[in-house]
C-alpha positions as CSV (number, residue, x, y, z in Angstrom):
1,M,-21.6,28.8,-30.0
2,I,-18.3,27.5,-31.6
3,N,-19.1,25.0,-34.3
4,D,-16.1,25.0,-36.7
5,L,-14.3,21.9,-35.6
6,E,-11.4,22.5,-37.7
7,T,-10.5,26.0,-36.3
8,I,-10.7,24.3,-33.0
9,R,-8.3,21.5,-34.2
10,K,-5.7,24.0,-35.4
11,G,-5.5,25.8,-32.0
12,K,-7.0,29.2,-33.2
13,I,-9.4,29.2,-30.4
14,H,-8.2,28.7,-26.7
15,L,-11.2,29.7,-24.6
16,L,-13.4,26.5,-25.0
17,A,-14.8,26.3,-21.3
18,G,-18.1,24.5,-21.4
19,I,-18.1,23.4,-25.0
20,D,-19.6,20.1,-26.0
21,L,-17.2,17.9,-28.1
22,A,-18.5,14.7,-26.9
23,G,-17.5,11.9,-29.5
24,K,-15.7,14.3,-31.8
25,D,-12.6,13.4,-33.6
26,L,-9.7,15.8,-32.5
27,A,-6.9,13.4,-33.0
28,G,-3.7,15.6,-33.4
29,A,-5.5,18.7,-32.6
30,D,-3.3,21.6,-31.2
31,L,-5.0,22.7,-28.0
32,A,-2.0,23.7,-26.0
33,G,-2.9,26.1,-23.3
34,A,-6.6,25.9,-24.1
35,D,-9.1,26.4,-21.2
36,L,-11.6,23.4,-21.8
37,S,-12.8,23.6,-18.1
38,Q,-16.4,22.1,-17.8
39,A,-16.2,20.9,-21.5
40,N,-17.9,17.6,-22.4
41,L,-15.2,15.5,-24.1
42,S,-16.7,12.2,-23.3
43,G,-15.8,9.6,-25.8
44,A,-13.8,12.2,-27.8
45,N,-10.7,11.0,-29.9
46,L,-7.8,13.2,-28.7
47,A,-5.3,10.7,-29.7
48,G,-1.7,12.5,-30.4
49,A,-3.3,15.8,-29.5
50,N,-1.1,18.5,-28.2
51,L,-2.7,19.5,-24.8
52,Q,0.4,20.9,-22.9
53,R,-0.6,23.3,-20.1
54,A,-4.2,23.0,-21.1
55,V,-7.0,23.3,-18.4
56,L,-8.7,19.9,-18.6
57,R,-11.0,19.9,-15.5
58,A,-13.7,18.4,-17.9
59,N,-15.7,15.3,-18.7
60,L,-13.1,13.1,-20.6
61,R,-15.0,9.8,-19.8
62,G,-14.1,7.1,-22.2
63,A,-11.9,9.6,-24.1
64,D,-8.9,8.1,-26.2
65,L,-5.9,10.3,-25.1
66,S,-3.3,7.9,-26.4
67,G,-0.3,9.5,-27.5
68,A,-1.4,12.8,-26.4
69,D,0.9,15.5,-25.0
70,L,-0.5,16.3,-21.5
71,R,2.7,17.8,-19.9
72,G,1.8,20.6,-17.5
73,A,-1.9,20.0,-18.1
74,D,-4.5,20.6,-15.3
75,L,-6.6,17.7,-15.0
76,R,-7.6,18.1,-11.4
77,N,-11.2,16.8,-10.6
78,A,-11.7,15.6,-14.3
79,D,-13.7,12.7,-15.2
80,L,-11.3,10.2,-17.0
81,R,-13.2,7.1,-16.2
82,G,-12.5,4.5,-18.6
83,A,-10.1,6.8,-20.6
84,S,-7.1,5.6,-22.3
85,L,-3.8,7.4,-21.7
86,A,-1.6,4.9,-23.3
87,N,1.6,6.4,-24.6
88,A,0.7,9.8,-23.4
89,L,3.3,12.3,-22.2
90,V,2.0,13.4,-18.6
91,R,5.0,15.0,-16.9
92,D,4.1,17.8,-14.6
93,A,0.4,17.3,-15.1
94,S,-1.9,17.5,-12.1
95,F,-4.7,14.7,-11.7
96,G,-5.6,15.7,-8.0
97,G,-9.1,14.6,-7.1
98,A,-9.5,13.1,-10.8
99,F,-11.7,10.1,-11.4
100,L,-9.5,7.5,-13.2
101,T,-11.7,4.5,-12.5
102,G,-10.8,1.8,-14.9
103,A,-8.5,4.0,-16.9
104,T,-5.4,2.8,-18.7
105,I,-2.1,4.6,-17.5
106,G,0.1,1.6,-17.5
107,N,3.7,2.0,-18.8
108,L,3.6,5.6,-18.5
109,D,6.2,7.8,-16.8
110,L,4.5,9.5,-14.2
111,T,7.4,10.6,-12.2
112,G,6.4,13.3,-9.7
113,V,2.7,13.5,-11.0
114,D,0.1,14.8,-8.6
115,F,-2.6,12.1,-8.0
116,R,-3.8,13.5,-4.4
117,G,-7.2,12.3,-3.6
118,A,-7.6,10.8,-6.9
119,D,-9.9,7.7,-7.7
120,L,-8.0,5.1,-9.4
121,R,-10.1,2.2,-8.5
122,G,-9.7,-0.5,-11.0
123,A,-7.1,1.5,-13.0
124,N,-4.5,-0.3,-15.2
125,A,-1.1,1.2,-14.0
126,A,1.0,-2.0,-14.5
127,R,4.7,-1.2,-15.2
128,A,4.0,2.6,-14.7
129,I,6.8,4.8,-13.4
130,L,5.4,6.6,-10.4
131,Q,8.7,7.6,-8.7
132,Q,8.1,10.5,-6.5
133,A,4.5,10.6,-7.4
134,D,2.1,11.9,-4.9
135,L,-0.7,9.6,-4.4
136,S,-1.8,10.8,-0.9
137,N,-5.4,9.9,0.1
138,A,-5.8,8.3,-3.5
139,N,-8.0,5.2,-3.8
140,L,-6.2,2.4,-5.8
141,S,-8.5,-0.5,-4.7
142,G,-8.5,-3.2,-7.3
143,A,-6.0,-1.3,-9.4
144,D,-3.4,-3.2,-11.3
145,L,0.1,-1.9,-10.3
146,S,2.1,-5.1,-11.0
147,G,5.6,-4.1,-12.0
148,A,5.1,-0.4,-11.1
149,D,7.9,1.8,-9.8
150,L,6.7,3.6,-6.7
151,E,10.1,4.4,-5.5
152,E,10.0,7.4,-3.0
153,A,6.2,8.0,-3.9
154,I,4.0,9.7,-1.3
155,L,1.3,7.0,-0.3
156,N,0.2,8.6,3.0
157,G,-3.6,7.7,3.6
158,A,-3.9,5.9,0.2
159,V,-6.0,2.9,-0.1
160,F,-4.7,-0.2,-2.0
161,R,-7.4,-2.7,-0.9
162,G,-7.2,-5.7,-3.2
163,A,-4.7,-4.1,-5.5
164,N,-2.2,-6.0,-7.4
165,L,1.4,-4.8,-6.6
166,T,3.3,-7.9,-7.6
167,G,6.7,-7.2,-8.4
168,A,6.3,-3.4,-7.6
169,N,9.1,-1.3,-6.3
170,L,8.1,0.6,-3.1
171,L,11.6,1.4,-2.1
172,C,11.6,4.4,0.4
173,A,8.0,5.1,-0.2
174,A,6.0,7.2,2.5
175,M,3.1,5.4,3.6
176,E,1.6,6.5,6.7
177,Q,-2.1,5.4,7.4
178,T,-2.1,3.5,4.1
179,V,-4.7,0.7,3.6
180,W,-3.2,-2.6,2.3
181,D,-6.2,-4.9,3.0
182,G,-6.1,-7.8,0.6
183,A,-3.3,-6.2,-1.7
184,L,-1.1,-8.5,-3.5
185,L,2.7,-7.8,-2.7
186,D,4.4,-10.9,-3.9
187,R,8.0,-10.0,-4.9
188,A,7.4,-6.4,-4.2
189,C,10.4,-4.3,-3.1
190,L,9.3,-3.0,0.2
191,Q,13.0,-2.0,1.4
192,G,13.0,1.2,3.5
193,T,9.2,1.0,4.0
194,P,7.2,0.1,7.3
195,L,6.3,-3.0,5.5
196,S,9.7,-4.2,5.3
197,L,9.8,-4.8,9.2
């Protein structure tokens, strides 16, 4: 069992699959390229951590990932419920099938990020840049996407039931079989979409 937290923080160990680091302070840790699949990082402080290209198919429920570098990270099917990703770098990360219920991803540049089949119910994605992001079959019910930029995003089969898209940009977004029941679309740009008809 790996129990030297300082060795982990310095990035000297890359195979950390299944490790229990719940509630641990890993702020600023260098975990680039680490394999943290099936790890328990619930409530962990990973603020400012370098997690580039890390495999994070893990329990990150309530974790603080604010300012973390998640570029190219694999977060598919990760549990990120209630996690904070404020000011995180997420370019080229994959969140396919991830649980982001109630997560904070607002104001982030999520251009081209994969959210296919993700659960984003109640997430705060206000003013997020989601240009060309793939949200196919994602559940965004009750999410706050006010002022979000979804230009050319793929929204096929996504559910926006009761979501707030006030002032959102949906210019040329793909939206076949998308569910909009009760969604707020006031002042949203719908040009080039089936909703503009």
